[in-house]
Residue, then its C-alpha position, 0 to 999 in steps of 0.5 A: m571504453l566505448k561507453r565513456i567515448v559515447k558519453r563524452l560525445f552525447k550528453s545524458y538525458n539528465e544533463r540535457y534536461l537540467q540544461g533546459l531548466a537553466p533559463l527558468v532558474d535565471h528568470i526566477n533569480s532575476l525577480e529576487q530583488s523586486m520581491m525583497k522590496l515588497s512589504d509583507a502585505e504586498l507579498q501576500a497579495k500575490t496569491w490573490e493576484f495569481k488566482e485572478k490570472l488563473n481565472r483569466g486563463a493563465s496556466l501554472d507554467d505561466l505563473l511558475p517563475e514569479a510564484f517560485a520567487v514569491v515562495r523563496e522570499a516568503a521562506r526567507r522571511v518566515l523560516g530564515m531559509r533561502p532556497f538555493d538554485v539547485q533547490l529551485v531546479g528540484g522544485i521545477v522537476l516536482h512541478q513537472g510531475k517527475i522524481a527529484e533525486m536529491k542527496t541527504g541534507e539538500g533540503k527536500t522539505l523546503v524544495a517541495t514548498m514551491p511546487v506545492y504553493l504553485n499547484a495549490l493556487l488552483g484550489r483542488g488540493v495538494h497532498v504531500v505524502t510522508v513515511n510517518d505521522y511524525l514527519a507529517r506533523r513536523d512538516s505541516e507545522w514547519m513548512g505550513k508557516v510559509y503557506r499560511f503566510l501566503g494565505l493558503s490553508v494547511g491540513c494534516i492527516v494522522h492516525g486516529l483523527p476523527d472523520s470530521e477533522r479528516k474532512k476539514a484537513y482534506q478541504a485545505d489547500v495543502t494536506y500532509g499525511t502518510n501513504n497509509e492514511f491517504g490510501f485507507d481514507y480512499l477505501r473507507d470513503n468507498m464503504k460510507f453510506r452517505l456522500e457527505d460522510m466521505v472525506q477525500r476530494d478528487l485526487y489531483y496532485a501529490i508529492v511523495d517524500e521518500v518516494d522509493s520507500i513508499l512507491i517501491d518498498e511498501a508496494r509489495t503489501p496491499l492496503i486491506i480493510s478486513g472484517p471478522s470471518e467465522k473460522s475457528t482459531e483452534l486449527y492453527y494450534r493443532v497444526n502448529r503442534i505437528i511442525p516440530k515433528l517434521k524434519r527439514d530436507q526430509h519432510f519439506t524443503v526451504d527455498e530462501k531465494s523464492q521464499a517458499v517451503v514445500l512438503t516432500e512426498e514423505g512429508v505429505a505422508k507424515v502430515e497425514e499420519l500426524l493429523g489423522v487424515d487419509n488424503l491431504y490433497d482431498p478437496h475436503h482437506i484443502d484448508l488443512l493443507h493451506h494451514v500446514n503450508q502457512a505454519l511451515k512458512a511461519h517457522y522457517l521463513f519468518k524470524r522473531d526480531v527480524h521480521y516481527v517482534v512479540k510485544s505485550g502478547k501480540v505479534i507485531i510486524v517490523d517494516e523490513f526497510t525502515g526497521r519500524l514497528m507496524p502496529g495494526r498491520r497483519y500478514s494476510d492469508g492466515l500467516h499472522q495467525a500461524l505466527e501467533a500460534k508459533e509464539g504461543v500468544r492469543i490468536e486473533n480471529e481470522n479476517q475477511t477482506l472487505a476492501t483492498i487496493t495496492f499503493q501502485n493503483y492508489f497513487r496512479m489515480y492522481e492526475k499528477l504525481a511527483g516524488m523526491t528522495g535521495t535514492a531513486e536512480t537504481e529503480a528508474e526503470e520501475f518508476a518509468q514502467i509502473y508510474k510513468l515517472d522519470v527520475i532526474v538527479i539534481p546536483t548537490h549545492k556543495k561538492m560531495i567530499r565523503i570518502d566511500y571505502p571499499d567493502c571488507i569481506y570476512k569468511t565468518e560473521k563472528e570475525k566481521f563483527r569483531a572487526v566492526v567493534r575494533e573500528i568503532v573503538e578506534l574512532h570513538r577514541q578519536g572522538r569521531p561520531v559513528l553511525v552503524g547500520t544493521v539489517s535486523i533487531e537481532k544483529s543490532e542487539r548483538l552488536s550492542a552487547m559487544l560494545k557494552k563489553e568494550g565499555i563504549p557508550h552508545q544509542v540503539l535505534n530499532a523497532k524496540h526502541h523507536e520512541k525517540e527516533a528523531e532525537i537520537i538521529a539528530r544527536a548522532g553527529q555529536r563528538g564521540a556519539v555511537t549510534i546503532s540503527t536498524n535499516m536506517a530508521g530516522r530518515g527525514t531527520d538530518i544528522v548535523l555535525g557537532e563542534g569540532v567534528a568536521e576537523l576530525g573527518g566528520l561522521h563515519v558510517i559503518g554498514t554491517e551487511r549489504h541489503e538486498s537493494r543497493r538503494i538501501d545501502n546508499q541511504l545509509r551511506g548518504r547520512a554522512g557528507r551532507q551539504g559538503d560536510p566531510g564524512s566516510s563510509r565502509f561496509y563490513l560483510s561475511l560469507e555467512d550474511d544472508l545476501m552472500r550466502i544465498f546469492a553470491s557465496d560460491r563465487v566469492a568463496r572461490i575468489m577468497d580461496k584463490i587468494g588464500m585467505e584466513d578467517d580473520v583477514p579481510i579481503e578488499h577486491p574489485l571482483v568481490t565487490r562486483a560479485i556482490e553488486n551482481a547479487q544485489k541486481q539479481v535480487e532487485a530484478h526478482n523483487f521488481s518482477i514480484r511487484k510487477q506481477l502483484l500489480e498485473f493481478d491487481d489491475v484486474m481487480n482495479t477495473q472491477r473496483e472502479i465499476i463497483y465504487k462508481q455504482r456505489r457513488e451513483a446509489l449514494a448520490g440520491g438521484n433517480l435510480r428508477p432507470v437503473i432498476e428498470d434495466m436490472i428488471r429487464d436483465v433479470i428477466d432476460s436471464m430467466v428466459s434464456l435459462y428456461c426458454n432457450d432458443e436452441v430448443t423447440p417451444d415444446e421443450w421449454n420449462l415453463e413451470g420452472l420459469v413461472r416459479e422463478f418469476y414468482s420468486s423474484t417478483g411475487i407475481a403469480l402466473s400459470a404456465q398456461e398463460l405463456e403457452g401461446f408464445r412461440d418465441a422467447g422474445g415474446i415471453r420476455d416482453f410479456l414478463y417485463r410488462r407485468a413486472l413493470s406494472k407491478y413496480n408501478e403499483r409499488e410506487g403508488e403504494l409507497g410513494a415515489e420518494l420512499l421507493r427511491q430511498l429503498e432503491s438506494f438502500i437495497l442496491l447499496q446493501n447488495v453491492d457491499n455484501h456481494w463485493k465482500d463475497h467476491l473479494l473472498s472468491m478472488d483471494h481463493l482464486k489467486e491462491g491457487i492460480g499459480l498451479r496453472g503454470y504446471g499445465q502450460e497455462d499462463p496463470l495471469v491469463a487464467y486469472k483474468r479469464e476467471a476473474h471476469y467470469l466471477f465478476d459477471e456472476m457477482i453483477e448478476r447476483i446483485k441485480a437478481d437480489t436487488v430486484r427480488m428485495l424491491f419487489r418482495i420486501r414488506i414495509q410496515q411504515e416509513e419509520e422502519v426504512s429510516r431506522l434500517k438506514a440509520e442502523r446501516e450507517s452507524q455500523p462501525l468499521y475497525y481498520g488498520g494496516g490490513e486488519g479490522s472488522a465490520n459488523k454484519r448487516q442487521p436482520v429486517k424485523s417484521k411485526k408479524k410473526v414469521g414461520r420458520n419455513e416461510p420466505c424471509p421478510c428481508g427479501s433475500g429469497k431464503k427461508y426465514k430459519r436460514c436467514c434472519g431467523r438464525 
């Protein structure tokens, strides 16, 4: 009651914000008549006029009313579509770097054209991010007509596009593409060996379509580019064979809430017996323990036709939010291989991470970010905390008249599906179209089989039948149509009502289960009642549904027992609805904490990634790296002297023999310990060694020539940065895997991770410096053509990438024309013996 009174007295932030935009909308509308009088050429000339004003110091906000009016008129002429006032409001919200929540069918695709055009006038490139290649192509062609009419260029990034085409698309004023493609291009660019091969420009402004799906649902899984590791796949088969011999609740426990499978003490003993090891927790068997844990997860947490499908001898992930297949994407950390062993298909080689980033950190690199969707308000807190994005709910153009019926809850899943089929049969008899949402392929095929028995013609849309997704969804509003869709695939395509359907009551949406997130349920409901159309929705639930069983079954069962319910009689009660919503809120909060933790850990990596990528770009820029190398030489010598001539002990206790050996190993300069005995302080030794090293380096420059040495510096620094960064990512993966255990020792795992990650990173930087200095001093160059050949080999090495999976070739050994002895130092400059390096 108090909340309602306060709401009446004080308008919400959303209402106040929308009221503040009213004068701007009025201004745009006042320009409409004058725009309609312009010829096509005069309307097109406005683009150059706006650019001139920007050059003279005008801001985008100054141009907004007239620019929006120009786009509105261009859309009317080119597309036959005139943006409504609420669409103008949506466009302003997007320009101001916020999220516009607009109901399904309100024309979000058209809304984006106005802020995209306005921001593209700066010539810095605007990215429109879609959920799949189909929508990227469709929207770039459809809305691209407006941009091209007004003199702007349009590009489209889709899977399989060669780099030359990608670069051209990124140079366009407006670029459409998927979140995966944009993210992978960023990672691939930072693995290139020439600046001119990079395809992306600086990240200026992005509008993310279906922003909740991309920035929240998909944010749980980072983008990964991988290369092959040398681990054998036999161990996966070996471990998989013992899993059926372990008994649930005796040898291991399954916690579905936290998605964890844990071995009991008895289980550990059983695994040791089956695998023939004496102590599973011995450090030598840590890999074995990891394989057992992943195999248990594969068997007891991941279900075929729910989380993945097996197609053409491959395990392919199913996107849990859209129901679409994700070919190329693989679960990390050996889980995908465990699933392949479980399903008896060929196990792909395990991969090692070469580059990775989360969607959160990728999209936060844009100077300005905005998004649009039909469902964002329930996740407003996460958008604000993670992305600093406000959610603004835009009113509908026409009043929403859809009827949302109360949920029907049954005791058993069997009775629930019978009730669903009865309702479909009745509505089909009336001629009303029905859209049925299921949570998995398994459930959609079960329902399909039941409808076939009843003789009801229908379409099934899930990961197994996704090729005609847009076409099936577009026809779902026709008279008598029955469409079964897994997790509402087909978003981005409007369901238009067929002739006479509105009079029958419009599209009826049936949900066969509540999703973990209220937002996904709202997406399904939102398919009916678009733009003032009639429609209705109802959810059918049972106590055996995953959400109910794990989070709400006890409470709901008590309510149903009090009422005295029978199995085949549904319950419609506000207490039950409230219990379900509370369960969903619980899961949403839990998932938010998972994503937040993922981001907190990745923030540590992100800082390191920025330093490494900056160092790479400096090396690629082809400038004079001599000052950088001189600093490295000084740092390497500082480290040596600190190790062998510690100031905390007397000079008589210094290890001068060790120092001269290390100095020779790094620089090839032979000294005797006697030459250093006269120094009584470490600083004097540092300066002496640095002068000798610099003198030798100057000699190298005289021998090779400054230009060739600069090329070598760039090439060797890049090689070392890439090799050590790859090894560092592997170390970080191992660190993250075990860091959670620190909690048992009353230590915050995140604090421990930050501390140890910092230590590992510092160590890596020291190794990069040491190896770069060693190679520059000791590498043998036969002729200039050798350097060019090495560089060409390096640049031509292909990378195979996809959603989290791929491979990269190893670096080629440096070949010497002189025969090298097996125990001699390797001529590549690694510091290792030839037999343990390029001679292997």
